Structure formats: structure tokens, C-alpha cells
C-alpha positions in Angstrom: -91.6 79.8 -48.0 -90.7 83.5 -46.4 -88.6 80.9 -43.0 -87.5 78.6 -45.6 -85.7 81.8 -47.8 -83.9 82.9 -44.3 -82.6 80.1 -43.7 -81.1 79.8 -47.2 -80.3 83.5 -46.9 -78.4 83.2 -43.6 -76.9 80.1 -44.7 -75.1 82.0 -47.5 -74.3 84.9 -45.4 -72.5 82.9 -43.1 -70.8 80.7 -45.9 -69.6 83.8 -47.5 -68.7 85.2 -44.2 -66.7 82.2 -43.3 -64.7 82.3 -47.2 -64.1 86.1 -46.8 -62.5 85.6 -43.2 -60.4 82.4 -44.6 -59.5 84.7 -47.1 -58.3 87.5 -44.9 -56.6 84.7 -42.7 -54.2 83.7 -46.1 -53.0 86.6 -46.7 -52.2 87.9 -43.7 -50.2 84.2 -43.1 -49.4 84.8 -46.6 -47.8 88.4 -45.5 -45.8 87.3 -42.4 -45.1 83.7 -43.3 -44.8 82.8 -46.2 -47.3 80.9 -48.9 -46.6 77.3 -47.4 -47.9 77.9 -44.1 -50.7 80.5 -45.6 -51.8 77.3 -47.1 -51.4 74.9 -43.8 -53.2 76.9 -42.0 -56.3 78.0 -44.8 -57.1 74.0 -45.9 -56.9 73.5 -42.1 -59.1 76.2 -41.1 -61.4 75.3 -44.4 -61.7 71.3 -43.2 -62.2 72.8 -39.5 -65.0 74.8 -40.4 -66.7 72.8 -43.0 -65.9 69.8 -39.9 -68.2 71.9 -37.3 -70.6 72.7 -39.4 -72.1 69.1 -40.7 -71.3 67.4 -37.5 -74.2 71.0 -35.9 -75.4 71.6 -38.9 -79.5 70.3 -37.0 -78.7 72.2 -33.9 -77.6 75.5 -36.6 -80.8 75.0 -38.6 -83.0 74.6 -35.4 -81.7 77.1 -34.1 -82.2 79.8 -37.2 -85.5 78.1 -38.0 -86.8 78.6 -34.3 -88.9 74.5 -34.7 -90.1 72.9 -31.9 -89.4 68.8 -31.3 -93.0 67.3 -32.3 -94.3 65.9 -29.0 -96.1 62.5 -29.1 -99.4 63.7 -28.9 -99.1 65.7 -31.7 -99.9 65.3 -35.4 -100.2 61.0 -35.5 -101.5 61.8 -38.8 -97.8 63.3 -39.7 -96.0 61.3 -37.7 -97.3 57.8 -39.2 -97.2 59.5 -43.0 -93.2 59.9 -42.4 -93.4 56.6 -40.6 -94.7 55.5 -44.2 -92.6 56.9 -45.9 -89.6 56.5 -44.8 -90.7 52.8 -44.8 -90.3 53.0 -48.3 -87.2 54.5 -48.7 -85.9 52.5 -46.3 -84.0 55.1 -43.9 -84.2 55.5 -40.0 -87.3 57.1 -39.4 -86.0 61.0 -39.1 -86.6 62.9 -36.0 -89.5 65.8 -36.5 -89.9 69.2 -35.6 -92.1 72.0 -36.2 -92.2 75.9 -37.1 -94.9 77.9 -36.5 -95.7 79.6 -39.8 -98.4 79.4 -42.8 -96.7 78.7 -45.2 -96.2 75.3 -46.8 -92.8 73.9 -46.9 -90.6 71.3 -45.5 -86.7 71.1 -44.6 -84.3 68.1 -43.9 -81.3 68.4 -42.0 -78.8 65.7 -40.0 -75.2 64.3 -40.5 -77.1 61.2 -41.3 -79.6 59.0 -41.8 -79.4 58.0 -37.9 -79.2 62.0 -36.6 -81.9 63.3 -39.6 -84.7 65.9 -38.8 -87.4 66.4 -41.5 -88.7 70.1 -39.9 -92.5 71.1 -41.1 -93.9 74.3 -41.2 -97.6 74.4 -39.8 -98.7 75.1 -43.0 -98.5 72.1 -44.5 -101.7 70.8 -42.9 -103.6 72.9 -45.7 -101.9 70.4 -48.3 -103.8 67.3 -49.5 -102.1 64.5 -49.0 -100.4 63.2 -52.2 -99.1 66.6 -52.3 -98.2 66.1 -48.6 -95.9 62.6 -49.7 -94.2 64.6 -52.2 -93.3 67.3 -50.1 -92.5 65.4 -47.5 -90.9 62.0 -49.5 -88.4 64.7 -50.9 -86.8 65.5 -48.3 -86.6 62.1 -47.0 -84.6 61.5 -50.8 -81.8 64.1 -49.4 -82.2 62.1 -46.0 -81.7 59.3 -48.2 -79.3 60.4 -50.1 -76.8 61.9 -47.5 -76.4 65.3 -49.3 -75.7 66.8 -46.6 -72.0 64.7 -46.3 -71.7 65.3 -50.4 -73.4 69.4 -49.9 -70.1 70.1 -47.4 -67.4 67.7 -48.9 -68.8 69.7 -52.7 -67.9 73.4 -50.3 -65.0 71.9 -48.6 -63.5 71.0 -52.3 -64.9 74.1 -54.0 -63.1 76.6 -51.4 -60.1 74.9 -50.4 -59.5 75.3 -54.5 -60.2 79.0 -53.8 -57.6 79.0 -51.1 -55.0 77.8 -52.8 -55.7 80.3 -55.3 -56.2 83.2 -53.1 -52.0 82.2 -51.5 -51.2 82.1 -54.8 -52.2 85.6 -56.2 -51.3 87.3 -52.8 -47.8 85.7 -53.0 -47.7 87.2 -56.6 -49.0 90.2 -56.0 -46.6 90.4 -52.5 -43.8 90.4 -55.2 -45.6 91.7 -58.3 -48.9 93.4 -58.4 -51.2 93.6 -61.4 -54.8 93.4 -62.9 -54.7 90.0 -63.6 -53.4 88.7 -59.7 -56.3 91.4 -58.5 -59.2 90.2 -61.1 -58.2 86.7 -59.7 -58.1 87.2 -56.9 -61.5 88.9 -56.9 -63.1 85.4 -59.3 -61.6 82.5 -56.5 -64.3 83.6 -53.7 -67.1 84.2 -56.0 -65.9 80.5 -58.1 -66.1 79.0 -55.1 -69.4 79.9 -53.9 -71.2 79.9 -57.4 -70.0 75.8 -57.9 -71.6 74.8 -54.5 -74.6 76.5 -55.8 -74.3 74.9 -58.5 -73.6 71.3 -56.9 -77.4 72.3 -54.6 -79.3 72.9 -57.9 -78.1 69.2 -58.9 -79.1 67.0 -55.2 -82.4 69.1 -55.6 -83.0 67.5 -59.2 -82.1 63.9 -58.1 -84.4 64.3 -54.6 -87.1 65.2 -57.2 -86.5 62.1 -58.5 -86.1 60.3 -55.1 -89.5 61.4 -54.3 -91.4 59.8 -57.3 -89.5 56.7 -56.8 -90.3 56.3 -53.3 -94.0 57.1 -53.7 -94.1 54.8 -56.2 -93.1 52.3 -54.0 -96.4 52.6 -52.2 
């Protein structure tokens, strides 16, 4: 599962860098233009960046994982299984992309069910049919639940809250620097990331339940 860890680590790193960039931007805007302007700049930046990440999520993930689209003549058994499970999950048939690695795993991406992609590793071929159905149904449950949208909204709200705190604390820091102000300035971004990770874990549990429901309907 090394490639999945790479994707998650890369995504977390990008998110952290964007959050730090927004904090610096808000701090500079606060110092130059005042708190109100900084809030507008910061919140606008949060919405713009998260919106772009949501809209282009499939292309970003495919580029990071170097996934190649499944050609029409490749792995007909996999295509047939995804079609069957998508019908049971009542979702549109997603695109399928392949990662060349011996690890056995899968990943979903895409802004909505109509633009979804399931990325599978070549190592999935060694799984038995029952296990493979569970893996694919788990990803389809994410797609059916529109987890990309929900995750983006959760991240936007978490980061927006952090931006508000950062602007308030930088404003206070200019006039009255103290230890509490500095502590809150450091804690706000960390709290935003922890909230987003907690939400992601909740959606993973929901996808597990969805996988069972999809397979039980067969």
C-alpha cells in the first residue's frame, strides 16, 4: 500500500503548505490593511483553493499516482465486476484507472458520481472475488456518499475557522503581544487539520457500512 501512503502524505503536505500560505497571507494583510481586509482575502483564498482542489481532484490524484486509464480490452473481469457493483450501489459506472504496483488496494476520486474514477492497483488481481468485491464496494460507497464534496466542505469550514482565529490573533498581536495570543496562533491551524482528519475517518467507517450494504444486495 506504499502508493496509497504516498498519495495521502502528498495530499496532507499540500494541504499543510496551503494552510500555512493562507496564514502568512492573512498575517500580511492584517498588518498592511487591517483585520477586515485580511478576513476577506483569507476566506476568499480558502474558498478558491478548496474549490479548485475539489473540481480537479481526479486529475490531481491520477497525476500523483501515475495512473493509466483501463483500456477497453484490459481486465474484462474487473470492468464487469465494477459495472455489477455500480448497479447495486445505484451509481453511474465510474472510470477505472490502474496503478502498476504489487500492493493490493484501491482509491476513489472525482468531484461527483458522474465524474468519478476508481484507481486500482495491479496487485488486486491476486485477491479472491469476495475480498475484491469488498474493496471495490467500499470505494463505490465513497462515490455514492459524495465524500469528495463532503470532505471539501469540511476542510473549507475548518480552514476558514482557522483563518478567522489567525486574523483575530495577529490583530491582537500587533497591539498587545502575549503568550496566549502566540499559542492560539499556533493551535488554530493544527486544530483545523485535526478536525478534517477526524471527519475523514468518520467517512471511512461510513464507507465500510456502505460496502456491506452494496454486497448484501447482490
